[in-house]
C-alpha positions as CSV (number, residue, x, y, z in Angstrom):
1,X,-6.8,-30.2,7.8
2,X,-5.5,-26.6,8.0
3,X,-4.9,-26.0,11.7
4,X,-3.0,-23.0,12.9
5,X,-1.6,-22.2,16.3
6,X,-2.7,-19.2,18.3
7,X,0.6,-17.6,17.4
8,X,-0.1,-18.1,13.7
9,X,-3.5,-16.5,14.0
10,X,-1.9,-13.5,15.8
11,X,0.4,-13.2,12.8
12,X,-2.4,-13.3,10.4
13,X,-4.4,-10.7,12.3
14,X,-1.4,-8.5,12.7
15,X,-0.6,-8.7,9.0
16,X,-4.2,-7.8,8.1
17,X,-4.3,-4.9,10.6
18,X,-1.0,-3.4,9.5
19,X,-1.8,-3.8,5.8
20,X,-5.2,-2.1,6.4
21,X,-3.6,0.7,8.4
22,X,-0.9,1.2,5.7
23,X,-3.7,1.4,3.0
24,X,-5.6,4.0,4.9
25,X,-2.5,6.0,5.5
26,X,-1.7,6.3,1.8
27,X,-5.3,6.5,0.5
28,X,-5.6,10.3,0.6
29,X,-2.2,10.7,-1.1
30,X,-3.2,8.1,-3.7
31,X,-6.4,9.8,-4.5
32,X,-4.8,13.3,-4.7
33,X,-1.8,12.0,-6.7
34,X,-4.0,10.0,-9.1
35,X,-6.2,13.0,-9.8
36,X,-3.2,15.3,-10.3
37,X,-1.5,12.9,-12.7
38,X,-4.8,12.1,-14.6
39,X,-6.0,15.7,-14.9
40,X,-3.2,18.2,-14.6
41,X,0.0,18.9,-16.4
42,X,3.0,20.7,-14.9
43,X,6.8,20.8,-15.4
44,X,8.5,17.8,-14.0
45,X,5.3,15.6,-14.0
46,X,7.1,12.6,-15.7
47,X,10.0,12.9,-13.2
48,X,7.6,13.0,-10.2
49,X,5.7,10.0,-11.5
50,X,8.9,8.1,-12.0
51,X,10.1,8.8,-8.5
52,X,6.7,7.8,-6.9
53,X,6.5,4.5,-8.9
54,X,10.2,3.6,-8.4
55,X,9.4,1.1,-5.6
56,X,7.6,-1.0,-8.2
57,X,10.9,-1.8,-10.0
58,X,13.5,-1.2,-7.2
59,X,14.4,-4.3,-5.2
60,X,12.3,-4.3,-2.0
61,X,15.5,-4.8,0.1
62,X,16.9,-1.6,-1.5
63,X,13.8,0.3,-0.6
64,X,14.1,-1.1,2.9
65,X,17.7,0.1,3.1
66,X,16.6,3.6,2.1
67,X,13.9,3.6,4.8
68,X,16.4,2.3,7.3
69,X,18.7,5.2,6.7
70,X,15.9,7.7,6.8
71,X,14.0,6.4,9.8
72,X,16.9,5.2,12.0
73,X,17.8,7.3,15.0
74,X,20.8,8.7,13.1
75,X,18.7,9.4,10.0
76,X,17.3,12.8,9.3
77,X,13.6,11.9,9.7
78,X,14.2,9.3,12.4
79,X,16.2,11.7,14.6
80,X,13.5,14.4,14.1
81,X,10.7,12.1,15.2
82,X,12.7,10.8,18.2
83,X,13.6,14.3,19.3
84,X,10.1,15.8,18.7
85,X,7.8,13.0,19.6
86,X,10.1,10.8,21.7
87,X,9.2,7.7,19.8
88,X,11.1,5.1,17.8
89,X,10.1,3.8,14.4
90,X,12.7,1.2,13.5
91,X,11.9,-2.3,14.7
92,X,8.4,-1.5,15.8
93,X,4.9,-2.0,14.3
94,X,5.2,1.5,13.0
95,X,8.1,0.4,10.7
96,X,5.9,-2.4,9.4
97,X,3.1,0.0,8.5
98,X,5.5,2.5,6.8
99,X,7.3,-0.2,4.8
100,X,4.0,-1.6,3.6
101,X,2.7,1.9,2.8
102,X,5.8,2.7,0.7
103,X,5.7,-0.5,-1.2
104,X,1.9,-0.4,-1.8
105,X,1.6,3.2,-2.8
106,X,2.8,2.9,-6.5
107,X,0.2,0.2,-7.3
108,X,-2.6,2.2,-5.6
109,X,-1.5,5.4,-7.4
110,X,-1.6,3.7,-10.8
111,X,-4.9,2.1,-10.1
112,X,-6.5,5.3,-9.0
113,X,-5.0,7.3,-11.9
114,X,-6.5,4.8,-14.4
115,X,-9.9,5.1,-12.6
116,X,-9.8,8.9,-13.0
117,X,-8.7,8.7,-16.6
118,X,-11.7,6.5,-17.4
119,X,-14.0,9.4,-16.6
120,X,-15.0,11.4,-19.6
121,X,-13.5,14.9,-19.1
122,X,-16.4,16.5,-21.0
123,X,-18.6,16.0,-17.9
124,X,-16.1,18.0,-15.9
125,X,-15.8,20.7,-18.6
126,X,-19.5,21.2,-18.7
127,X,-19.6,21.6,-14.9
128,X,-16.8,24.0,-15.1
129,X,-18.6,26.2,-17.6
130,X,-21.5,26.3,-15.2
131,X,-19.3,27.8,-12.6
132,X,-18.5,24.8,-10.4
133,X,-15.1,24.8,-8.6
134,X,-12.5,22.1,-9.1
135,X,-13.2,20.8,-5.6
136,X,-17.0,20.6,-6.3
137,X,-16.4,18.9,-9.7
138,X,-14.1,16.4,-8.1
139,X,-16.5,15.4,-5.3
140,X,-19.7,15.5,-7.4
141,X,-18.6,14.2,-10.8
142,X,-15.0,12.8,-10.9
143,X,-15.0,10.7,-7.7
144,X,-18.5,9.3,-8.0
145,X,-18.0,8.2,-11.6
146,X,-14.6,6.6,-10.8
147,X,-15.5,5.3,-7.4
148,X,-15.4,1.6,-8.3
149,X,-12.0,2.0,-10.0
150,X,-10.7,3.8,-6.9
151,X,-11.9,1.0,-4.7
152,X,-10.2,-1.5,-7.0
153,X,-6.9,0.4,-6.9
154,X,-7.2,0.7,-3.1
155,X,-7.7,-3.1,-2.7
156,X,-4.8,-3.8,-5.0
157,X,-2.6,-1.6,-2.8
158,X,-3.9,-3.5,0.2
159,X,-2.9,-6.8,-1.4
160,X,0.6,-5.5,-2.1
161,X,1.0,-4.4,1.5
162,X,-0.2,-7.7,2.8
163,X,2.4,-9.6,0.8
164,X,5.3,-7.2,1.6
165,X,8.5,-8.9,2.8
166,X,11.8,-7.4,1.7
167,X,11.5,-3.8,3.0
168,X,9.7,-4.9,6.1
169,X,12.3,-7.3,7.4
170,X,15.0,-4.7,7.1
171,X,13.2,-1.8,8.9
172,X,11.1,-3.9,11.3
173,X,13.0,-7.1,11.8
174,X,11.5,-10.3,13.0
175,X,10.3,-9.8,16.6
176,X,7.7,-12.4,17.7
177,X,4.4,-10.8,18.6
178,X,5.7,-7.4,17.7
179,X,6.8,-7.2,14.0
180,X,6.3,-10.6,12.5
181,X,4.1,-10.6,9.5
182,X,2.7,-13.5,7.5
183,X,5.4,-13.3,4.8
184,X,8.2,-13.3,7.4
185,X,6.6,-16.2,9.2
186,X,6.7,-18.2,6.0
187,X,10.3,-17.4,5.6
188,X,11.1,-18.3,9.1
189,X,9.4,-21.7,8.8
190,X,11.4,-22.5,5.6
191,X,14.6,-21.4,7.3
192,X,13.9,-23.8,10.2
193,X,13.0,-26.7,8.0
194,X,9.3,-26.6,9.0
195,X,8.0,-27.1,5.5
196,X,4.5,-28.3,6.5
197,X,4.1,-25.2,8.7
198,X,5.3,-23.0,5.8
199,X,2.8,-24.6,3.4
200,X,-0.1,-24.0,5.9
201,X,0.8,-20.3,6.1
202,X,1.3,-20.2,2.3
203,X,-2.3,-21.4,1.9
204,X,-3.6,-18.7,4.2
205,X,-1.5,-16.0,2.4
206,X,-2.7,-17.4,-1.0
207,X,-6.4,-17.3,0.0
208,X,-6.1,-13.7,1.4
209,X,-4.3,-12.5,-1.7
210,X,-6.8,-14.3,-4.0
211,X,-9.7,-12.7,-2.3
212,X,-8.1,-9.2,-2.4
213,X,-7.2,-9.5,-6.1
214,X,-10.7,-10.9,-6.9
215,X,-12.3,-7.9,-5.3
216,X,-9.9,-5.5,-7.0
217,X,-10.6,-7.1,-10.4
218,X,-14.4,-7.0,-9.8
219,X,-14.5,-3.3,-9.0
220,X,-12.0,-2.4,-11.8
221,X,-14.1,-4.2,-14.4
222,X,-17.3,-2.6,-13.1
223,X,-15.7,0.8,-13.4
224,X,-14.8,0.1,-17.0
225,X,-18.4,-0.8,-18.0
């Protein structure tokens, strides 16, 4: 029987909460970026897309190292945040959220872009000839027609955030009841030789990922119909 301790349930809840927060954080940027890449052309578009999707192919630990240099107290961004807001990012739950957000963004961006590309541009062109602004066309035509695909891409980003490990452990560490995620807990259990515990956590992670991918696939397919 799958029995988890109170500490394990805290880790599961913390992982779900931080993954959801990371997804909400990048959602506006994913929608805006997906629309720009799907509907607009500008100099440097390919370069910008390559930079934004780089975390898909870059080793997660390398991404974490970049974030560590940027967000540390000696880093440009980290020093600015510390001096302006008086708060730390590294080795806090905020670092977990940011690491998840950075790693999840490329998948969300690709999913949302594909959703917008599935909308027939003729509908938008007709609305434009009738005098509708780009903003009105987006909210009354583009987004409603691609909504299911956008949801699918968003859930896919959430699934990626939930499974994040490499970047997170570098920028947030492994502080019990502060920064320990489900993936880090599995790693810890294996390192300590607690294989049965690791397998229990693996089952939980697998079920959560399966549900998220199933939802994403459902909405993506519905959008394509």
